N, C-alpha and C positions, 0 to 999 in steps of 0.2 A: 136568439140574438144574432145579428148580422156579423159574419166573420170579419168583414172589413172594419167594423167598429171596435174590434178587440185586438187587431193585429198591432204589433209594435212597429216603431219606425224602422225603415230599411237599414240604417247603419247597425242597429242592434241585431237585426236578422243576419247581416253579414258576419257580425261577431260570433253569432251562434254557429254559423257554418264553419268558420275558421277554427273555433274551439274544438269541435268534434272530429276534425280530420285526423285519421290515423291515431286514435286515442291510446294505442298500446305502444307508444314510442316507435311508431313506424313498423311494428311487426305485422306482417300481412295476415296472420291468423285472426287479428282483431277485425271487427266490423268497421266499415267506413261511416262517415258522418250521416246522422239521421236527424239532425236538428233543424231542417229547413221546411218543416210542415207549414210554416207561417210565411212562406215566400209569396203566397197569393196566386200561384199559378193554378187556376181552377180549371182543370181539364174536364171536369165532370158537371159543369153547371146545368146541362140539360137533364142531369139525373138527380138534381138536388131536391126535388119535391119529396115531401114526407112519404115514407113507405105506407102503402095502403094496408088495410087490416089483413088482407089475404097473404101477406108475406110470411105469416106464421102457418106452417104446414098443418094439415088436418091431423088429428090424433090417430096414431097407428097402434094396433095391438101386435106386439112382436112375439114370435114363438120362443119357447125356453131355449137356453143355450145348450147345444149338444156338446158336452165336455170332450168327447173323443175327437170330434171335428176340430174344436177349438185347439186342443193340444197338438193335433197333427199339423195344423196351419202354423202354429208357433214354432214347431220343430222344423218345418220347411223354411221358415224365415230365418232360422239360425244358420242356414246355409252350410251345414256340415261343420260348424264350429266345434272344436274339441277341447276348448279351454275349461269347460265346466261352467262358464258364465251364462251361456245361452242354450236353450231358452231359460228365462229367469225361473228359479225354483220358488215354490210356496207363494206364488202370486194368486190372489183370489180370482175366481171366475167372475166375469162381468155380469151385470144385469142384462136382460134381453134388450135387443136393439143396438148392441155395441157395434161400432164401425171397425175396430181393429181386433184381430188381424185379418178380418174377412175382406177388407179393401185396403188399398194403399191411397193415402191422401196426397194429392198434388196441389200445392197452393201457390198463389201469387201474393207477394208481400208488398206493403207500402201504404200510401195515404193518397186519397183522391186529390188533395190540393197541392201536392208536392212532387215534382218530377224526379228529384234527386234522392228520394227516400225509398224507391223501389219501383219495380215494373208495374205495380198496381196503379200508381198515379202517373207514370211516365208517358203512357199512351192514352189516347182517347178511349173511353169505356168500351165501345164496341170492338175497337181494334185490339184492346187488351184481352177481352174475352175470347176473341178469335185466336190470338196467339196462345192463350192458355189451353184452348182446345187442341191446338197443334202439339203442345207438350204432352197433353194427356194421351194423344194417339201414340206418341213416341214411347211412353212408358207402357202402354198397353201392348205394343208390339214387342217390347223388350221382355215383358213378363205376362203372357196371355192368360196365365192361370189366376192372376190377382186382379180383380176389377178395380177401377180407379174412381175415387171420390174427389170431385173438384172442390176447391176451397179458395176463398178470398181471406187473406190474413191482414187485417187492418190495424194500424197503429193508432190506438185511441187516446193514449196519453204519451206525449213526446217529451223527452229530456231536451233542455234547451240551454243556450248560453246566457240568457238573461234571467235574473232571479225571480222576476215577477213580483206582484204586490205582497205575496206571502213568503217570499224568499225561498221557495221550494225548487226553483229551476226546472219546472215542468209545466207543460201546456196541455190542458184538457181540450180535446177537439169537440166541436159542437155535435150534439146528438143527431142533428139533421144529416150529418155525413154518414153516421152509422145507418140511418134509415136508407140513404142512397145506396150503401153497400148491400143492404138486404135486398133491395130491388134488383141490383145487378146480379147478385148471387142467384136469385130465383130464375133468371133467364137461362142458366145452365145447370140448374139443380145442384148448386154448390152450397156447402156449409160455410159458416163465417167464424173466424177467430178474431177476438178483440185482444190486442196486445198492449201491455202497459209498461212504460219506462218511468219508474217512480221518482228518480233523481233524489232530492232531499226530502221528499215525502216518504210514505211507506205503503206497503201493499194493503195494510189494514184500512187505510184511509181511501185508497183508490178503488179497490175491487168492488165494494158495495154500491158504488155509483152506477154500476152496469147491471144491477140485479134484474131490471125489467127486460133487458136483452138476454141475459144468461138464463132467464126463465123460459126462453123459447127453445124448442128442441134442436134447432139447427145452429145455435150459437154456442161457441166454445171459447176457450181462454188461453192466452199466452202471457208468461211473465219473463222479463228480461233482466237477469242479474247484472249485466254489463253496466246498466245505468241505475243501480240501486246503491246509493252512496251513503252507507251507514256511518262512515267516519266524518261526514260533513264536507268532503271534497266536492268541488264543482264537477258535475258530470262531464266526462270527456278528458279529464286530467289523469285518470287512472281507471282500471277496470273495477267495477263494483262487485257486489256479492249478495247472495241469499244463502240462508242456512236451511237445513231440513225442516226446521221449525216453521219457516216462512212457507215452504212448499206445502207442509201439512196443514197450515192455516187455509191456504187457497183450496186445496183438495177437499178439506172438510167443509168449507163454505159451499163449494160446488156440489158436494155430495148431499148437503142439506137441501139445496134447490132441486136436485133430482128427486129426492124423496118427497119433498113438499108438493111438487108439480107433476109427479108421476111421469118423469122424463126418461128417455134412454140415457146411457152413460155419457158424461161429458168427456171431451179430450182436453187435457191440460198439457200445453207445450212449455217446457223450460229450456231456454237457450243456454248453450254452454260451449266455450272453447278454451277455458283454462281450468285448472284444478280448483283454485280458490273462488271461482264464480259460484260454485255450489258446494258448500261444506257439509260434512257429516251425512253423506249420501246414504250410508246404511240405516240412518234413522228416518228416512223417508217412508211414510206409511202408505200402503196401497189399499185401495177401496174398490168394492164392486161397482160403485157409482161413477168412478173416475178412471179414465185410461191415461196414464202418465207417459209422456214422450220426452226423453232427453234429446234435444235437437243440437247436432254439431253445427255450430253457427259461425265457424271461422272461414275466412276467405284466403285464397292463395293458390299456388300451383298444386297440381295433383299430389305430389309427394308430401307436401306440407299438410294438406287436408287429410291424407291418410294417417299421418302421425298424430294429428289432433284427434281423429276418430279413435285410433287405437288406445291412446292413453286416457282420454276423458269420457269416452262413450263405451267402447268395448270392454275396457278393463274395470269400469265402475258400473255394472249393470243395475238398472232400476226396474224398468218394465218394458217399454217400447222405445224405439229409436227413430230419430229424424236426421235429415241431412240437408244442408242449405247450399244452394248453387247461386253464384253471383254472375250475372251476364257480363259485367264489366270488370270487377275486381279480380275474378279468378283468372283472367287472361292477361293481367298486367305484366307478369314475369314469365320467362321461358318455362315451359314450351308454349305459352300463350294459348292454353287449351282448357276449356271448361269440360268437366267430366260429362260423359254421355250416360243415359240410363243404363246401358249395357255394362259400362265400367263401374257405376255405383252398385249395381246388383251383384258384383263380385265380392262386395264387402261382407264381413261376418260380424254381426248378423246383417241381413238385408234391411235397409231402413223402411219403416212403416209410413213415414211422413216425409215428403219432399217439399222443400220451399225454394222458390225462385225470387231473387231480389234484382 
């Protein structure tokens, strides 16, 4: 289906953009608007051709997990934490082929059709990939002992200001765009994350739509509680929520795909910057087939980000951790400074996943 045939009129698009701006009553720890996927700014038209069959990597046989090495790497990532939270206790060892904690994932986030949703779509594809390579070098210099795994984190379902025909306030992007992302990712040996903002839909309805992609070894998943509006509110009016039950459904679904297709473990990203975004975290189930990352998703000045990290990531351990950096929003307030890799690596624990928007 041609994207231009399913886009809504421009006034409705502008309403979507306005609705999502500063959705936490102006608090800078909240994410900025992400509802402009439908603005039609196609920066990647030259990459829109369907992905060829060889975008799926050849099957690899992975060696068994060396538990002593795995434990030592997790201990190193705890970065001297003495709270007792890190490294996480009683977590299962992963299946062979696990990415974490052997590598640190560095991802660019966004959508190829929308410049305002993140760096992934803000720049032309080749320029974007070159910039990502530069960030990877920065992280490798800051922590030479931890190899970097490049990633493209693509928003596959976008919360929006218009209800749509089914009244769910979300827009499913065309699969040809995912195909384009797979092509781009292969250029730099990157993995791909498909991110979902369910709005008034739900994760049970949205996740299975991507099974053919999630059955590929290089494709992983992200779920965004901010736009999970269980009380029927329009997305952007307040911060949404997921419960441990929702996270367990997703990890269980991914685990079944891993077992069914004999895949290496999937990485599951769960975004978070408030307590209520993820409820009942002690009830989150960990599985050998899935590596779960709680990603600190708030924007703002360094002190604010540190506080968000401390209360909602460090103090509520699940398994692995992530940290988001905003090229624009992190520098809005004094000291107008986006944290460097060296500064982020002082956190306890050190994040396993880094995302740039």
